[in-house]
C-alpha positions, 0 to 999 in steps of 0.5 A: 628622551622626552617621549620616554619620559612622557610614556613613563609618566602616562604609565604611572598615571594609569597605575595611579588611576587604577589604584584609585578606582580599586580603592573607590570600589572597595570603599563602596562595597564596604559601605554597602555591606555596612548598610545591608547589616544595618537594615538587617539588624533594624528589621530583626529588632523591629520584628522582635519588639513588635512580637514582644509588644503584641504578646505583652499587650494581649493582642495575641495568645502567648500559648499559641505564638510564645514570645521572642524572649521565651524562644531565645531562652529555650534556644540557650537551654537546648544548645547546652544539651548534647542531644541537641547537637547530635540532632543538628549534626544528623540533619546537617550531615544528611543535608550536606551529603544530599546537596553534594550527591544531588548537585553532581548528578543534576549537573551531570545529567544537565550536561548530558541532556544539553549535549544530546537534545534528542535524549532531553526531548524524549525524557522531558515528560519523565523529568516533569512527572517525577519532579512533580511528585510531592516529597512528603508523600514519597518520604514514607516509601523511601523510609520503607526502602532504605530504613530509618537511618541516614540513607532515607534522609539523603535520598529525599534530599537528593530527590529535591536537589537533583531536579533543581540543578538539572533544570538550572544547568540546562537553562545555563547551557542553553543561554550561552551567547550565540556570537561567542559560540560562533567566534569559538567555533571559528578557532577550531576547538574540539567538543571538550575544549569548547565545553570546558572553556566556553559553555561551562564557564558561561553556565556556571553562574546559573548553576551556582544560583541553583546550588544556592536554592538547593542548599536550602531545599536540601535541609527541607527535604531531610527534615521532611524525612525526619518528621515522617520517621527517623531515629535522630534529627531536628525533625524528630525534635520538632515532632516531639515538641509539637506533640507536647504542644510546646510552642516555644520548643517548636519555634526554637527547633525551627530556628535551628533548622533555619540556621542549618539552611543559612550556613549552607546558603552562606557557603554557596554565596562564597562560591557565588562571590567568585563565580559571578560578580565579586562586588555583588557577591560581597554585598549578598 
């Protein structure tokens, strides 16, 4: 009876200890999140105040860099216009589609190259060659081939996202721990089981990290296509503002572009939060 009581007390102590540890970790994550947001707000305020002070004191030419208040005012005016939301959706939609297609193809080809090393070595010069091609130079060709609509913008975005995910997938699969692979092989799994249960989960953090980078570059690729030629999009608004020497409007459009990229990055960070370290993901 005494032994049973001791075991029960020991189990209760362990449960209490686990709860206290989890509570401490949660409190630490909350404190780190508050600290991160405080630093962000302070940095933004310092930047805005410094910019406004430089403009007010005549240290810089307002006609060339505008003022933070002027940009905010223009942003408020723009978001009240339906044409602005149409442009935002056009850019965001193309970037989202490009991110999805580029991610699927990049991860798929990365897995194929990992499973067939001979094919990877044979095609590596071509991968390097096409990845080195400047996208602004390719955008006119894509527009010529696919027109001025959504397709050309998606293709430009895919051409960037694909290579990022391809390289990150190959790197992630190549860094799977050798001891884990040896232990897995001793259990006798088939190739599919080894891939889904060991290789892919081990490479997933690297893939998601590449996805986070690709989320930003998908917006950049779409905007490049819109700047060259397009019917609608934030790139079109940027060209219109710069051609009119409207610096305030140009900065406002750039802020909208950055917002689109930030939204996609935030979505990917939520995936990263659960794929990698949950505590780390909460702090990002």
